[in-house]
C-alpha positions as CSV (number, residue, x, y, z in Angstrom):
1,X,17.7,10.3,-7.3
2,X,21.5,10.3,-7.7
3,X,22.0,6.5,-8.2
4,X,19.0,6.7,-10.8
5,X,20.2,9.2,-12.8
6,X,23.6,7.9,-12.5
7,X,22.5,4.1,-13.6
8,X,20.8,5.9,-16.5
9,X,23.5,7.4,-17.3
10,X,26.0,3.8,-17.4
11,X,23.3,2.1,-19.4
12,X,23.1,5.0,-22.1
13,X,27.1,4.0,-22.8
14,X,27.5,2.3,-26.3
15,X,29.3,-0.8,-24.9
16,X,27.5,-2.2,-22.6
17,X,26.1,-5.5,-22.5
18,X,22.7,-6.8,-21.8
19,X,24.1,-8.3,-18.3
20,X,25.6,-5.4,-17.2
21,X,21.6,-3.5,-18.6
22,X,20.1,-5.8,-16.7
23,X,22.4,-5.0,-13.7
24,X,21.9,-1.3,-13.9
25,X,18.0,-2.2,-14.5
26,X,18.1,-3.6,-11.4
27,X,19.3,-1.1,-9.3
28,X,17.5,1.6,-11.0
29,X,14.2,-0.2,-9.6
30,X,15.2,-0.6,-6.2
31,X,16.5,2.9,-5.9
32,X,13.3,4.4,-7.5
33,X,11.6,2.1,-4.8
34,X,13.6,4.4,-2.4
35,X,12.6,7.1,-3.1
36,X,8.8,6.1,-3.8
37,X,8.8,5.1,-0.3
38,X,10.7,8.1,1.2
39,X,8.2,10.4,-0.7
40,X,5.2,8.4,0.2
41,X,6.7,8.9,4.3
42,X,7.0,12.8,3.9
43,X,3.5,12.9,2.3
44,X,2.3,11.0,5.0
45,X,4.0,12.8,7.6
46,X,2.5,16.3,6.0
47,X,-1.1,14.7,6.1
48,X,-0.4,13.6,9.9
49,X,0.6,17.2,10.8
50,X,-2.2,18.7,9.0
51,X,-5.0,16.7,11.0
52,X,-6.1,14.7,7.6
53,X,-5.0,10.9,8.5
54,X,-8.7,9.1,9.8
55,X,-9.2,5.8,10.7
56,X,-11.2,3.2,8.4
57,X,-12.2,0.1,10.8
58,X,-13.2,-2.6,9.4
59,X,-14.0,-6.4,10.5
60,X,-10.8,-7.9,10.8
61,X,-8.6,-11.4,12.0
62,X,-6.2,-10.9,13.9
63,X,-4.8,-13.9,13.2
64,X,-4.6,-14.2,10.0
65,X,-3.6,-10.2,9.8
66,X,-0.6,-11.0,11.6
67,X,-0.4,-14.9,9.9
68,X,0.3,-12.5,6.3
69,X,2.2,-10.2,7.8
70,X,5.0,-13.5,8.5
71,X,4.0,-14.6,5.2
72,X,5.1,-11.3,3.7
73,X,8.8,-11.3,5.9
74,X,9.5,-14.9,6.0
75,X,11.4,-15.4,3.1
76,X,13.8,-12.7,3.3
77,X,14.7,-13.7,6.6
78,X,15.3,-16.9,5.8
79,X,17.5,-15.5,3.3
80,X,19.2,-13.8,6.1
81,X,19.2,-16.4,8.2
82,X,17.2,-15.2,11.1
83,X,15.1,-16.9,13.3
84,X,11.2,-15.4,12.6
85,X,8.4,-16.1,14.7
86,X,5.3,-15.6,14.8
87,X,3.2,-16.3,17.9
88,X,-1.0,-15.7,18.6
89,X,-1.8,-18.4,20.1
90,X,-2.6,-15.8,23.8
91,X,-5.6,-14.6,21.4
92,X,-8.2,-15.5,22.8
93,X,-11.2,-13.0,20.5
94,X,-9.9,-13.1,17.2
95,X,-12.2,-10.9,15.1
96,X,-12.4,-7.5,15.4
97,X,-12.9,-3.8,14.2
98,X,-9.8,-2.1,13.5
99,X,-8.1,-0.3,10.7
100,X,-6.1,-2.9,8.9
101,X,-4.0,-1.0,6.6
102,X,-2.8,1.3,9.6
103,X,-2.2,-2.1,11.5
104,X,-0.3,-3.4,8.9
105,X,1.9,-0.3,8.2
106,X,2.9,-0.7,12.1
107,X,3.9,-4.1,12.0
108,X,5.4,-3.8,8.4
109,X,7.7,-0.7,9.8
110,X,8.7,-2.4,12.7
111,X,9.3,-6.0,11.2
112,X,11.4,-3.6,8.6
113,X,13.3,-2.6,11.4
114,X,14.2,-5.4,12.5
115,X,15.3,-7.0,9.8
116,X,17.6,-4.0,8.5
117,X,18.9,-4.0,12.2
118,X,19.5,-7.5,13.1
119,X,22.8,-9.5,11.9
120,X,23.2,-13.1,10.1
121,X,21.5,-15.6,12.5
122,X,20.2,-13.4,15.2
123,X,16.3,-13.6,15.8
124,X,13.1,-11.7,14.9
125,X,9.6,-12.2,17.0
126,X,6.1,-11.3,17.0
127,X,4.1,-12.3,20.0
128,X,0.7,-11.0,20.0
129,X,-1.2,-11.1,23.6
130,X,-5.2,-10.9,24.8
131,X,-4.9,-8.5,28.1
132,X,-8.8,-9.0,28.9
133,X,-12.5,-9.8,27.8
134,X,-14.2,-6.2,28.4
135,X,-17.6,-6.1,29.2
136,X,-18.6,-3.4,26.7
137,X,-17.7,-4.9,23.6
138,X,-14.8,-4.0,23.2
139,X,-11.1,-6.0,24.2
140,X,-7.6,-5.0,25.1
141,X,-4.5,-6.6,22.9
142,X,-0.6,-6.8,23.4
143,X,1.8,-6.7,20.4
144,X,5.5,-7.2,21.4
145,X,7.8,-7.1,18.0
146,X,11.3,-8.1,19.5
147,X,14.6,-8.7,17.7
148,X,18.8,-9.5,18.9
149,X,20.1,-7.0,16.9
150,X,22.0,-4.0,17.3
151,X,19.7,-2.2,20.0
152,X,19.9,1.6,20.2
153,X,21.5,3.8,22.8
154,X,19.5,5.3,25.9
155,X,19.9,9.0,24.3
156,X,18.2,7.6,21.2
157,X,15.6,5.7,22.1
158,X,14.6,8.7,23.8
159,X,13.7,10.4,20.9
160,X,13.4,7.5,18.5
161,X,9.7,8.2,17.6
162,X,10.2,12.0,16.3
163,X,10.6,13.0,12.8
164,X,13.8,12.6,10.7
165,X,15.9,10.7,13.7
166,X,18.6,8.6,12.9
167,X,21.3,6.8,15.2
168,X,24.5,8.0,14.2
169,X,27.1,5.3,14.7
170,X,29.0,3.8,12.0
171,X,26.7,0.4,12.2
172,X,23.7,2.2,11.2
173,X,25.5,4.3,9.1
174,X,25.2,2.0,5.8
175,X,21.7,1.4,7.0
176,X,19.0,2.5,4.6
177,X,16.0,4.6,5.9
178,X,14.2,7.9,5.9
179,X,13.9,8.6,9.4
180,X,10.4,9.0,9.3
181,X,8.9,5.5,9.9
182,X,8.7,5.0,13.7
183,X,7.0,9.0,13.7
184,X,4.5,7.8,11.9
185,X,4.1,4.3,13.7
186,X,3.9,6.4,16.5
187,X,1.2,8.8,15.7
188,X,-1.0,5.6,14.1
189,X,-0.7,3.8,17.6
190,X,-1.9,7.8,18.7
191,X,-4.8,8.2,16.6
192,X,-5.7,4.4,17.4
193,X,-6.3,5.2,21.2
194,X,-3.0,2.7,22.2
195,X,0.3,3.0,23.1
196,X,4.3,2.1,21.7
197,X,7.2,2.1,24.0
198,X,10.6,0.8,23.4
199,X,13.2,-1.2,25.5
200,X,16.7,-1.3,23.6
201,X,20.4,-1.1,24.7
202,X,23.4,-1.5,22.6
203,X,24.3,-4.8,22.0
204,X,21.1,-6.4,23.8
205,X,18.3,-6.3,20.9
206,X,15.4,-3.9,20.5
207,X,11.6,-5.4,21.8
208,X,8.8,-2.5,21.1
209,X,5.6,-3.0,22.9
210,X,2.3,-1.6,21.5
211,X,-0.8,-1.9,23.9
212,X,-4.3,-1.6,21.4
213,X,-7.7,-1.7,22.4
214,X,-10.4,-2.6,19.7
215,X,-14.2,-3.0,19.2
216,X,-15.1,-7.1,19.2
217,X,-17.1,-8.5,16.3
218,X,-20.5,-9.5,17.3
219,X,-20.4,-12.6,14.6
220,X,-17.2,-14.4,12.8
221,X,-19.4,-15.2,9.2
222,X,-20.7,-11.3,8.2
223,X,-16.1,-10.5,8.6
224,X,-15.4,-8.3,5.2
225,X,-12.6,-10.9,5.4
226,X,-14.4,-13.7,4.2
227,X,-15.6,-11.0,1.3
228,X,-12.5,-10.1,0.2
229,X,-11.7,-14.1,-0.4
230,X,-14.9,-14.7,-1.9
231,X,-13.5,-11.4,-4.5
232,X,-10.5,-13.3,-5.2
233,X,-12.3,-16.7,-6.2
234,X,-14.1,-14.5,-8.2
235,X,-11.2,-12.6,-10.2
236,X,-9.9,-16.3,-11.0
237,X,-12.7,-16.1,-13.1
238,X,-12.4,-13.3,-15.1
239,X,-12.4,-13.1,-18.6
240,X,-9.8,-13.4,-21.3
241,X,-9.2,-9.4,-21.7
242,X,-8.6,-9.3,-25.4
243,X,-11.9,-9.7,-25.9
244,X,-12.3,-6.3,-23.8
245,X,-11.4,-2.6,-24.7
246,X,-10.6,0.2,-23.0
247,X,-11.2,4.4,-22.8
248,X,-7.6,5.7,-21.1
249,X,-8.0,9.1,-20.3
250,X,-4.5,10.6,-19.3
251,X,-2.9,13.9,-20.3
252,X,0.5,13.1,-20.1
253,X,2.0,12.0,-23.4
254,X,4.7,9.6,-21.5
255,X,2.3,8.1,-19.1
256,X,-0.7,7.0,-21.4
257,X,2.2,5.7,-24.1
258,X,3.2,3.6,-20.9
259,X,-0.3,2.3,-19.4
260,X,-1.3,1.5,-22.9
261,X,2.0,-0.2,-23.0
262,X,1.0,-2.4,-19.9
263,X,-3.0,-2.4,-20.7
264,X,-2.0,-3.8,-24.7
265,X,0.7,-6.6,-22.7
266,X,-2.4,-7.2,-20.8
267,X,-4.8,-8.3,-24.4
268,X,-7.0,-5.0,-24.2
269,X,-7.8,-2.3,-26.9
270,X,-6.8,0.5,-26.0
271,X,-8.6,4.1,-27.2
272,X,-7.0,7.4,-25.6
273,X,-8.5,11.0,-24.5
274,X,-5.9,13.8,-23.1
275,X,-8.8,15.4,-20.9
276,X,-12.4,14.7,-19.4
277,X,-14.2,16.4,-21.9
278,X,-13.0,14.2,-24.8
279,X,-13.4,11.0,-22.5
280,X,-17.4,12.9,-22.4
281,X,-17.6,13.0,-25.7
282,X,-15.9,9.8,-26.8
283,X,-18.2,8.0,-24.2
284,X,-21.2,9.6,-25.8
285,X,-20.6,8.9,-28.9
286,X,-20.2,5.4,-28.7
287,X,-22.1,2.9,-29.3
288,X,-23.5,0.8,-25.9
289,X,-20.9,-1.8,-24.7
290,X,-18.4,-0.3,-27.2
291,X,-16.2,0.5,-24.1
292,X,-15.8,-2.4,-21.3
293,X,-14.3,0.5,-19.4
294,X,-12.9,4.2,-18.6
295,X,-10.0,4.2,-17.2
296,X,-9.6,8.1,-15.8
297,X,-6.7,10.1,-14.6
298,X,-7.8,13.0,-11.6
299,X,-5.1,15.7,-12.7
300,X,-6.2,17.3,-16.4
301,X,-6.4,20.8,-18.0
302,X,-9.6,21.5,-19.7
303,X,-12.0,19.1,-17.6
304,X,-10.8,16.9,-14.2
305,X,-11.3,12.9,-14.2
306,X,-13.9,14.2,-11.0
307,X,-15.8,16.4,-13.5
308,X,-15.7,13.5,-15.9
309,X,-17.0,10.6,-14.1
310,X,-20.2,13.2,-12.9
311,X,-20.8,13.8,-16.0
312,X,-20.6,10.7,-17.5
313,X,-23.0,9.4,-14.6
314,X,-25.8,12.0,-16.0
315,X,-25.9,10.9,-19.5
316,X,-28.9,10.4,-21.3
317,X,-28.4,7.5,-22.3
318,X,-28.5,4.9,-19.5
319,X,-26.5,2.1,-20.6
320,X,-23.4,4.7,-21.8
321,X,-24.2,6.2,-17.6
322,X,-23.4,3.6,-15.9
323,X,-20.0,2.1,-17.9
324,X,-17.6,1.4,-15.1
325,X,-15.0,4.5,-14.4
326,X,-11.7,3.6,-12.3
327,X,-9.6,6.4,-11.1
328,X,-5.9,5.7,-12.4
329,X,-4.2,8.3,-10.4
330,X,-1.1,9.7,-8.0
331,X,-4.1,11.1,-6.0
332,X,-3.8,7.7,-3.9
333,X,-4.5,8.6,0.1
334,X,-7.6,7.5,2.0
335,X,-9.7,10.3,0.7
336,X,-9.0,11.0,-2.4
337,X,-10.1,7.0,-2.9
338,X,-13.7,8.1,-1.4
339,X,-13.5,10.9,-3.8
340,X,-13.6,8.9,-6.5
341,X,-16.8,6.9,-5.2
342,X,-18.4,9.5,-4.2
343,X,-18.2,11.3,-7.9
344,X,-19.5,7.4,-9.1
345,X,-16.1,5.7,-9.7
346,X,-16.5,1.7,-9.4
347,X,-12.0,1.1,-8.7
348,X,-8.4,3.1,-7.8
349,X,-5.5,2.3,-9.4
350,X,-2.6,4.0,-7.5
351,X,0.6,5.4,-9.7
352,X,3.1,4.9,-9.9
353,X,1.4,1.7,-11.7
354,X,1.6,-1.4,-9.7
355,X,0.9,-3.9,-12.2
356,X,-0.5,-7.0,-9.9
357,X,-2.7,-4.7,-8.6
358,X,-4.2,-2.7,-11.3
359,X,-4.9,-6.2,-12.8
360,X,-6.6,-7.0,-9.4
361,X,-8.5,-3.8,-9.4
362,X,-9.7,-4.7,-13.8
363,X,-10.7,-8.1,-12.5
364,X,-12.7,-6.7,-9.8
365,X,-14.4,-4.1,-11.7
366,X,-14.7,-6.1,-15.1
367,X,-16.6,-9.1,-13.6
368,X,-19.0,-7.3,-11.2
């Protein structure tokens, strides 16, 4: 936050040139992402400690999932001249049921640390093994994430999975981190019924070893990932947004302004409402097909987004009652997404808004 405010103050000076302003904006963006990561980690730990984090298993292809993680990190590893590899050749049964988002979170946490704490020219590897096949339809897997980085002392290794713990050395002090990533990782692995251990020593690198047990898929053709690929292909055929009108429901003026600018730049025609009651009235008074969709904030005065969505779904006009409604809210945990679905919403866009995610969600909903 200090960096964000500081660079905003610098950017407000009259003598700034365009190059300097762009540099300040880049640093503000980087600091904002770091602050958002910290907020998300703190909220995640709060949910874990209160027992509100649940698994959501879906059909996934482990080899493909690990391949996606490899692609995500390959460019930055290459820029740092780190020899990066992902080996899935030891997996025999790749299609399983697991919580893909949680598994990705574990791998991203481990690989982010490996990248940060491995010097230029080092090595980082991910190796996946299928330990055995089981007669009851489950199999055990082992994931090893290893690096040739600075390693950890024996004392710190014993408490690496505790919240807010960070190594206190001159090498580590200049590297950003929340001290929550490993605690969240351990909690996810525990929730999955697995184990995680660390092998490390100063200047000898670090290896995290994860062991998990997953239910095997009966057939490969009904994988949800295959369906996701089909949806992505359909999204590419989405109609021109310039023919579409959205009702943006948002009580905060600055959020309305930002969302309106983003959506207008995508070609949408935008009308606004400041609370749920006003949104229901505007939909009820509109002609069928006038609005292509409603973007609905959740926490609003007068009437919140959940109640507004329910009232729209119970309108007498059957066509108006089926208008697509998309939550656009900071309530972004899995239980919030589920509640939005339960009241009849068709999609969910989390704040702060990621433009690419917003575009994909709009394409998905508007082309159903």
